[in-house]
C-alpha positions in Angstrom: -38.3 16.3 35.4 -36.7 18.7 38.0 -33.5 20.5 37.1 -30.4 18.9 38.5 -28.1 20.9 40.8 -24.4 21.1 39.9 -23.6 18.7 42.7 -26.1 16.2 41.6 -25.1 16.5 38.0 -21.4 15.9 38.9 -22.4 12.6 40.6 -24.1 11.2 37.6 -22.1 8.3 35.9 -20.5 8.7 32.5 -23.2 6.6 30.9 -25.7 9.4 31.6 -24.1 11.9 29.3 -23.8 12.2 25.5 -20.3 13.8 25.4 -20.6 16.2 22.5 -18.8 19.1 24.1 -15.9 20.4 21.9 -13.5 19.8 24.7 -14.9 16.4 25.5 -16.7 17.6 28.7 -19.9 15.9 29.8 -23.0 17.5 28.3 -26.7 16.7 27.6 -27.9 14.1 30.1 -29.3 11.2 28.2 -31.7 9.4 30.4 -33.9 8.4 27.5 -33.6 7.4 23.8 -34.7 10.8 22.5 -31.7 12.6 24.0 -29.3 10.0 22.5 -30.8 10.4 19.1 -30.6 14.2 19.4 -27.0 14.0 20.3 -26.2 11.8 17.4 -28.0 14.1 15.0 -26.1 17.2 16.3 -22.6 15.7 16.5 -21.5 17.1 13.2 -22.6 20.6 14.3 -20.0 20.8 17.0 -16.6 22.4 16.5 -14.0 20.4 18.3 -10.7 21.8 19.4 -8.7 19.0 17.9 -9.1 15.4 16.5 -8.4 13.9 19.9 -11.3 15.7 21.5 -13.6 14.8 18.6 -12.7 11.1 18.9 -13.2 11.1 22.7 -16.7 12.6 22.2 -17.5 10.2 19.4 -16.5 7.1 21.5 -18.5 8.3 24.5 -21.6 9.1 22.4 -21.5 5.6 20.8 -21.2 3.9 24.2 -24.4 5.8 25.2 -26.1 4.7 22.0 -25.2 1.1 22.7 -26.6 1.3 26.2 -30.0 2.3 24.9 -30.0 -0.2 22.1 -29.6 2.3 19.3 -27.8 1.3 16.1 -26.6 4.6 14.7 -26.2 3.6 11.1 -26.9 7.1 9.7 -24.3 8.5 12.1 -21.6 6.0 11.0 -22.4 6.6 7.3 -22.2 10.4 7.8 -18.9 10.2 9.5 -17.4 7.9 6.8 -18.7 10.0 4.0 -17.3 13.2 5.5 -13.8 11.6 6.0 -13.8 9.9 2.6 -14.8 13.0 0.8 -11.9 14.9 2.3 -9.3 12.1 1.7 -10.4 10.3 -1.4 -8.7 12.8 -3.8 -5.3 11.9 -2.3 -5.6 8.1 -2.7 -3.6 6.4 -5.4 -5.2 5.1 -8.6 -4.4 2.3 -10.9 -2.6 -0.9 -9.6 -2.3 -0.6 -5.8 -1.6 -2.9 -2.9 -4.1 -3.0 -0.1 -3.2 -3.8 3.5 -6.0 -4.7 6.0 -5.6 -5.4 9.7 -7.9 -6.8 12.3 -7.3 -7.3 16.1 -7.6 -11.0 17.0 -9.8 -11.7 20.0 -11.1 -8.2 20.3 -14.3 -9.3 22.1 -12.3 -11.1 24.7 -10.0 -8.1 25.2 -13.1 -5.8 25.5 -14.6 -8.1 28.2 -11.3 -8.2 30.0 -10.4 -4.5 29.9 -13.8 -2.9 30.0 -13.5 0.8 29.5 -9.7 0.4 29.2 -10.2 -1.2 25.8 -10.8 2.2 24.2 -7.3 3.3 25.2 -5.8 0.0 23.9 -7.6 0.5 20.6 -6.2 4.0 20.3 -2.7 2.7 20.9 -3.1 0.0 18.3 -4.4 2.5 15.7 -1.5 4.9 16.5 1.0 2.1 15.9 -0.7 1.1 12.6 -1.1 4.7 11.4 2.5 5.6 12.2 3.7 2.5 10.4 1.5 3.1 7.3 2.6 6.7 7.0 6.3 6.0 7.5 6.0 3.5 4.6 4.4 6.1 2.3 1.0 4.5 2.6 -2.5 6.1 2.8 -5.2 5.4 5.3 -8.5 4.5 3.6 -10.7 3.6 6.5 -10.7 2.7 10.2 -13.6 1.3 12.1 -14.0 -0.8 15.2 -10.8 -2.9 15.4 -10.2 -2.9 11.6 -7.8 -0.7 9.6 -7.6 -0.4 5.8 -4.6 1.2 4.0 -3.4 1.4 0.4 0.1 1.7 -1.1 1.4 2.5 -4.6 4.2 -0.1 -4.1 3.9 -3.6 -2.6 7.3 -3.3 -1.0 6.1 -0.3 1.0 3.0 -2.3 2.1 5.3 -5.1 3.3 7.5 -2.6 5.2 4.4 -1.3 7.0 3.1 -4.8 7.8 6.4 -5.8 9.4 6.7 -2.6 11.3 3.2 -3.1 12.7 3.9 -6.6 13.9 7.2 -5.6 15.4 5.8 -2.6 17.2 2.8 -4.5 18.6 5.1 -7.3 19.9 7.4 -4.8 21.7 4.7 -2.8 23.4 3.6 -3.5 27.0 -0.2 -3.7 27.2 -2.6 -3.2 30.1 -3.0 -6.2 32.4 -0.3 -8.0 30.5 -2.8 -8.6 27.7 -1.6 -10.1 24.5 -2.5 -8.0 21.5 -2.3 -9.7 18.2 -3.2 -8.3 14.8 -4.1 -10.2 11.6 -2.7 -8.7 8.4 -3.7 -9.4 4.8 -2.3 -8.0 1.6 -3.6 -8.0 -1.9 -2.6 -6.2 -5.1 -5.2 -5.2 -7.7 -6.6 -2.5 -9.9 -9.8 -1.3 -8.1 -12.1 1.5 -9.1 -11.7 4.7 -7.0 -15.1 6.5 -6.6 -16.0 9.6 -4.6 -16.7 7.3 -1.6 -13.6 5.2 -1.8 -12.4 2.0 -3.5 -14.8 -0.6 -5.0 -14.2 -3.8 -6.8 -13.2 -7.4 -6.3 -9.7 -6.4 -5.2 -11.2 -4.8 -2.0 -13.2 -8.0 -1.3 -10.2 -10.3 -1.8 -8.0 -8.2 0.5 -10.6 -8.4 3.2 -10.9 -12.2 2.8 -7.1 -12.6 2.9 -7.0 -10.6 6.2 -9.8 -12.7 7.7 -8.0 -15.9 6.8 -4.9 -14.9 8.7 -4.1 -15.3 12.4 -2.9 -12.9 15.0 0.7 -12.0 14.4 0.6 -13.4 10.9 1.0 -11.6 7.5 -0.7 -13.2 4.5 -0.3 -12.3 0.9 -2.7 -13.2 -2.0 -1.2 -14.6 -5.1 -1.4 -11.2 -6.8 0.4 -9.5 -4.0 3.1 -12.2 -4.0 3.5 -12.0 -7.8 3.8 -8.2 -7.6 7.2 -8.4 -5.9 9.5 -8.3 -9.0 12.5 -6.9 -7.1 14.8 -8.8 -4.8 13.4 -9.0 -1.2 15.3 -7.5 1.6 17.7 -9.8 3.4 16.0 -12.0 5.9 12.5 -11.8 4.4 11.0 -14.8 2.7 7.6 -15.8 1.3 6.3 -19.3 2.3 3.6 -20.9 0.1 0.7 -22.3 2.1 -1.3 -23.7 -0.9 -4.6 -22.7 -2.5 -7.7 -22.1 -0.5 -11.4 -21.3 -1.1 -12.3 -17.9 0.2 -15.9 -16.9 0.9 -17.3 -15.0 -2.1 -14.3 -15.6 -4.3 -15.0 -17.7 -7.3 -11.6 -19.4 -7.7 -9.3 -20.9 -5.0 -6.7 -18.3 -3.9 -3.0 -19.1 -3.4 -1.9 -17.7 0.0 1.7 -16.9 1.0 3.0 -16.2 4.5 5.7 -13.6 5.2 8.6 -15.1 7.2 11.2 -13.1 9.0 13.6 -14.3 11.7 12.4 -12.0 14.5 8.6 -12.7 14.1 6.5 -15.8 14.8 6.5 -18.2 11.9 4.2 -21.1 13.0 0.4 -20.7 12.7 -2.7 -22.9 12.3 -4.0 -23.4 8.8 -5.6 -20.3 7.3 -9.2 -19.6 8.4 -11.0 -20.3 5.1 -14.2 -22.0 4.1 -12.6 -24.7 2.0 -9.8 -27.2 2.3 -6.4 -26.6 0.8 -6.5 -27.3 -2.9 -2.9 -27.9 -3.5 0.5 -27.4 -1.8 3.6 -25.9 -3.3 5.6 -25.9 -0.1 8.7 -23.8 -0.1 10.2 -20.4 0.5 10.8 -17.6 -1.9 13.5 -15.1 -1.1 14.1 -13.4 -4.4 12.9 -13.6 -8.0 14.7 -15.8 -10.5 
């Protein structure tokens, strides 16, 4: 293959590059699978000037991998292990409250916005991260359009959830797109290993998030019962009944968070089983 001139190189589309430069500049033309695999293997050997440059390079490299039909499982695993190894020691132990979020209709948004979806995803993550940190929470993991956080106190997790929904509602999005995030909360006592949390509590939290709809905040029965203090004025928990969640042995009672300034009406939870029972009503404070 002849060497490209600087002019010819500059005319190549973004998809022809691996983007592993520390400043996010275009490097290593990847006109075949071998170049893509080489760039994936060398990604962790690059010293980036900051986290933003690293994330830009990572996103561009993964787009190139997708074009060539490469599923970079080892690359993902390496990135997660590296991040978790650095952060796991700071995560809370014992009884904790998990908060999981997921962008509703992310595939439709990607098809609509194209390359602009990457910027939208960054903005959503920034809103979520800011809300989690402001509420004394810890980021556990973030991949694709999902975000996983943990809190020592359930009230702090609720503060973060409300802040996320309010900030997303107030922001103007490209092409007047509607960006809605599902939020699920669960309280439990998981095991913290050197790679992160494991146990049924993590599984239930993920299922509660999946059951919710965009703009909604759902609590498991354990998360609901963990609120022993009086709720802030204007916040109420609405019982939706008990539902069968995939992979969970017993039907789970789900509660919706209601506040005056956020949407309150949603379809039934997205679950695999019918509602087992209904205890309709609102809870505003214990006792």
